[in-house]
C-alpha positions in Angstrom: 38.4 -22.1 23.1 35.2 -21.9 21.1 36.7 -19.1 19.0 39.6 -21.4 18.1 37.1 -24.2 17.1 35.4 -21.6 14.9 38.6 -20.7 13.2 39.6 -24.3 12.7 36.3 -25.1 11.0 36.3 -21.9 9.0 39.8 -22.6 7.9 38.7 -26.1 6.8 35.9 -24.7 4.6 38.1 -22.0 3.2 40.8 -24.5 2.2 38.2 -27.0 0.9 36.1 -24.7 -1.2 37.5 -21.3 -2.3 41.2 -22.4 -2.1 40.6 -25.8 -3.8 40.1 -25.2 -7.5 38.2 -27.7 -9.8 41.6 -28.6 -11.2 42.9 -29.6 -7.7 39.6 -31.4 -6.9 39.8 -33.5 -10.0 43.5 -34.2 -10.2 44.0 -35.2 -6.6 42.2 -38.4 -7.3 44.5 -41.3 -8.1 42.0 -42.8 -10.5 41.4 -39.6 -12.5 43.1 -39.9 -15.8 43.4 -36.3 -17.0 45.8 -34.9 -19.5 47.3 -32.8 -16.7 48.1 -35.9 -14.6 50.6 -36.9 -17.3 52.8 -34.0 -16.2 51.8 -33.5 -12.5 50.9 -36.8 -10.7 47.8 -37.1 -8.4 49.9 -37.2 -5.2 51.3 -33.7 -5.9 47.8 -32.3 -6.1 46.6 -34.1 -3.0 49.8 -33.2 -1.1 49.4 -29.5 -2.0 45.8 -29.5 -0.9 46.7 -31.2 2.4 49.4 -28.7 3.1 46.9 -25.9 2.6 44.8 -27.4 5.3 47.9 -27.9 7.5 48.8 -24.2 7.1 45.3 -23.2 8.2 45.6 -25.3 11.4 49.1 -24.1 12.1 48.1 -20.5 11.7 44.9 -20.9 13.8 46.7 -22.7 16.6 50.1 -21.1 16.5 51.5 -24.6 16.8 53.4 -25.7 13.6 53.5 -29.4 14.4 49.6 -29.4 14.7 49.7 -28.1 11.1 52.0 -31.0 10.2 49.6 -33.5 11.8 46.7 -31.9 10.0 48.6 -32.2 6.7 49.1 -35.9 7.2 45.5 -36.5 8.5 44.0 -34.5 5.7 46.0 -36.4 3.0 44.9 -39.8 4.4 41.2 -38.8 4.9 41.0 -37.3 1.4 42.8 -40.3 -0.1 40.1 -42.6 1.4 37.4 -40.4 0.0 39.1 -40.3 -3.4 39.4 -44.1 -3.3 35.6 -44.2 -2.7 36.0 -45.9 0.7 33.4 -43.4 2.0 31.5 -40.3 0.8 31.5 -36.6 1.5 29.6 -36.8 4.9 32.0 -39.3 6.4 34.9 -37.3 5.0 33.7 -34.1 6.7 33.0 -35.9 10.0 36.5 -37.3 10.0 38.0 -33.8 9.3 35.9 -32.3 12.1 37.0 -35.0 14.6 40.6 -34.0 13.8 39.7 -30.3 14.5 38.4 -31.3 17.9 41.5 -33.3 18.6 43.7 -30.4 17.6 41.6 -28.2 19.9 42.1 -30.5 22.9 45.9 -30.7 22.2 46.0 -26.9 21.9 44.3 -26.6 25.3 46.9 -28.8 26.9 49.8 -27.0 25.2 48.9 -23.4 26.1 
């Protein structure tokens, strides 16, 4: 169980840092007005980033629908951060709460 929590958190950091380029990090913000957003809207960038997180959770747990839930949760949490409703610390706390929820669900599903 602790090993799964480790992989869920490690997957989060992998998807949030090495797999999230500066281009994604900037363009996933609705209020960012970059030249690139004229061709690829912000919600494409945020959705792609959220799906990367969902894939990490799905791979770690072996339960694809947990990956789907993570995709939705990550999209909404990052949207709130991008809208400046809260900062990085609250963002990560919310993401880690989701990881604990996925872990509890995984325990009941196995």
